[in-house]
C-alpha positions in Angstrom: 188.9 144.5 -19.3 190.1 143.1 -22.9 187.9 140.3 -24.5 188.7 138.3 -27.5 185.7 136.6 -29.0 185.2 134.4 -31.9 182.6 136.6 -33.5 183.8 140.0 -32.1 187.5 139.9 -32.3 189.4 141.9 -29.5 187.3 144.4 -27.7 187.2 146.6 -24.6 184.7 145.6 -22.1 183.4 146.7 -18.6 181.9 144.2 -16.2 179.9 146.6 -13.7 180.1 145.4 -10.0 182.3 142.3 -10.9 184.7 142.8 -8.0 181.9 142.4 -5.5 182.1 139.1 -3.5 178.7 138.0 -4.4 178.7 139.1 -8.0 177.6 136.5 -10.4 180.2 137.6 -13.2 183.2 137.5 -10.6 184.5 134.3 -11.7 183.7 134.5 -15.3 186.0 137.7 -15.8 189.0 135.9 -14.2 192.1 136.0 -16.3 192.3 133.5 -19.1 188.6 132.4 -18.5 186.9 130.9 -21.6 183.2 131.6 -21.7 179.7 133.0 -23.4 179.6 136.7 -23.0 176.4 138.7 -23.8 177.5 142.1 -24.6 176.0 145.6 -24.9 177.9 148.0 -27.2 178.1 151.4 -25.8 179.8 154.7 -27.2 183.4 153.6 -26.3 183.0 150.2 -24.6 181.1 146.8 -24.4 179.2 146.2 -21.3 178.9 142.6 -19.8 175.6 141.9 -19.0 175.6 138.2 -18.7 178.3 135.7 -18.7 179.0 131.9 -18.4 182.0 130.1 -18.0 182.5 127.4 -20.4 186.2 126.5 -19.2 188.0 128.6 -16.5 191.5 127.3 -17.2 192.0 127.5 -13.4 195.2 125.5 -13.5 196.7 128.4 -15.2 196.3 130.8 -12.3 197.3 128.0 -9.7 200.9 127.5 -11.0 203.3 130.4 -11.6 205.1 129.0 -14.5 201.8 128.3 -16.2 200.5 131.6 -15.4 203.6 133.3 -17.0 203.2 131.5 -20.2 199.4 132.2 -20.2 200.2 135.8 -19.7 202.6 135.5 -22.7 199.9 134.3 -24.9 197.5 137.1 -23.5 199.9 139.7 -24.2 200.7 138.7 -27.7 197.1 138.5 -28.6 196.5 142.0 -27.2 199.4 143.8 -28.9 199.2 142.1 -32.3 195.4 141.8 -33.0 193.7 145.1 -33.9 190.7 146.2 -32.4 187.3 144.8 -33.5 188.9 142.6 -36.3 187.2 139.1 -36.4 189.7 136.3 -36.7 188.1 132.5 -35.9 191.8 131.0 -36.7 193.5 133.1 -34.1 190.5 132.4 -31.6 190.8 128.7 -32.3 194.6 128.8 -31.8 194.3 130.6 -28.6 191.8 128.4 -26.9 193.9 125.2 -28.3 197.0 126.9 -26.7 195.5 127.4 -23.3 194.3 123.9 -23.2 197.8 122.7 -24.0 199.4 125.0 -21.4 197.0 123.3 -18.7 198.2 119.9 -19.9 202.0 120.7 -19.7 204.8 121.2 -22.1 204.8 125.2 -21.5 208.0 126.2 -23.5 207.1 124.0 -26.3 203.6 125.1 -26.5 204.7 128.9 -26.4 207.0 128.2 -29.3 204.2 126.6 -31.5 202.0 129.4 -30.6 204.8 131.8 -31.6 205.0 130.0 -35.2 201.4 129.9 -35.8 200.5 133.4 -34.7 203.3 134.8 -36.9 202.0 133.0 -39.8 198.0 134.1 -38.9 199.2 137.9 -38.5 201.2 137.7 -41.8 204.8 137.9 -40.3 205.5 134.2 -40.8 209.6 134.1 -41.1 211.3 133.2 -44.4 213.6 130.2 -43.2 214.7 128.4 -46.3 217.0 131.1 -48.0 219.1 134.1 -47.2 216.5 137.0 -47.3 219.3 139.3 -48.8 221.0 137.3 -51.4 218.8 134.3 -51.9 221.3 131.7 -51.3 219.9 128.4 -50.1 222.9 126.9 -48.4 224.7 128.0 -45.2 228.0 127.4 -43.8 226.7 129.4 -40.8 223.1 130.7 -40.3 221.8 133.7 -38.5 218.2 135.1 -37.9 217.4 138.7 -38.7 214.4 140.2 -37.0 214.6 143.4 -39.2 214.7 141.2 -42.5 212.1 138.5 -41.1 214.0 135.6 -41.9 217.5 133.8 -42.3 220.6 135.5 -43.4 223.9 134.0 -44.8 227.3 134.9 -43.4 228.2 136.7 -46.5 225.3 139.2 -45.4 225.8 140.2 -42.3 227.3 143.8 -42.2 224.4 146.2 -41.4 222.3 143.6 -40.0 221.5 142.8 -36.2 221.2 139.1 -36.3 220.7 136.1 -33.9 223.3 133.3 -34.5 221.4 129.9 -34.7 222.8 126.3 -34.9 221.6 124.3 -37.9 219.7 122.0 -35.3 217.7 125.0 -34.3 216.7 126.0 -37.8 215.6 122.5 -38.4 213.3 122.4 -35.3 212.1 126.0 -36.3 211.2 124.7 -39.8 209.6 121.8 -38.3 207.4 123.9 -36.0 206.3 126.2 -38.8 205.0 123.0 -40.6 203.0 121.1 -38.0 200.0 121.7 -35.6 200.7 122.9 -32.2 199.5 119.4 -31.0 202.4 117.7 -33.2 204.8 120.3 -32.2 204.8 119.7 -28.6 205.9 115.9 -29.1 209.1 116.9 -30.6 212.4 116.4 -28.5 214.3 119.5 -28.4 217.5 120.3 -26.5 217.8 122.9 -23.9 220.3 124.8 -25.8 218.2 124.9 -28.9 215.0 126.0 -26.8 217.1 128.8 -25.3 218.0 130.1 -28.9 214.3 129.9 -29.9 213.1 131.7 -27.0 215.6 134.5 -27.8 214.8 134.4 -31.5 211.0 134.8 -31.0 211.6 137.5 -28.2 213.5 139.6 -30.5 211.4 139.0 -33.5 208.1 140.0 -31.7 209.6 143.2 -30.0 210.9 144.1 -33.6 207.4 143.8 -34.8 205.8 145.6 -32.1 208.2 148.1 -31.5 208.3 147.6 -28.0 209.7 145.1 -24.9 207.5 142.3 -24.0 206.6 142.3 -20.2 205.9 138.8 -20.0 209.0 137.2 -21.1 211.1 138.7 -18.0 208.0 137.5 -16.0 208.6 133.8 -17.6 212.2 133.8 -16.6 211.5 134.8 -13.0 208.8 132.4 -12.6 211.0 129.8 -13.8 213.4 130.5 -11.1 210.7 130.2 -8.7 209.6 126.8 -9.7 
């Protein structure tokens, strides 16, 4: 399994016997579980020798929509973080976001997570001016995943871009500036939420150079809810 620890970073680990019905570690190695783990470092993997649950986040496994969004958070953490790189700020962000997903506001929580993880990983987008010509006023605004920021209409040739409403840009700029807890209080239209979801999906997939599995899972889960 993959663990993300405050003092270890992202690591691969084995929990021997965890699938057995009477295993003491069975509950603690569930998806999204937050706990204390005692690890033994082997040649290729860590081995979990003891573990104790601090917060099981069981609500995230009992609701298909919450499960889908928690899977999105986990997939990004797994793909973005280098192995064994300690990052306390991202660890705090991940536990904060899982708590917020438990409480509700899944879509806005995901977008707040996108913004903060991008900033912490060094991929924060430029949103105040055109990344190509430097113009800071826009008649129409577009987002370029390959350039990592906003592009004006005059600089479109050669760019694969996402058209944005000015209201969407304003929401995005606000999300980049506030904490996740404050971000979820913002009232955002369904249309702007859809544009933001498309923007972040395209941007992450450009950065990671691969498709995200959890985004399609989220769309299907919303259809079942």
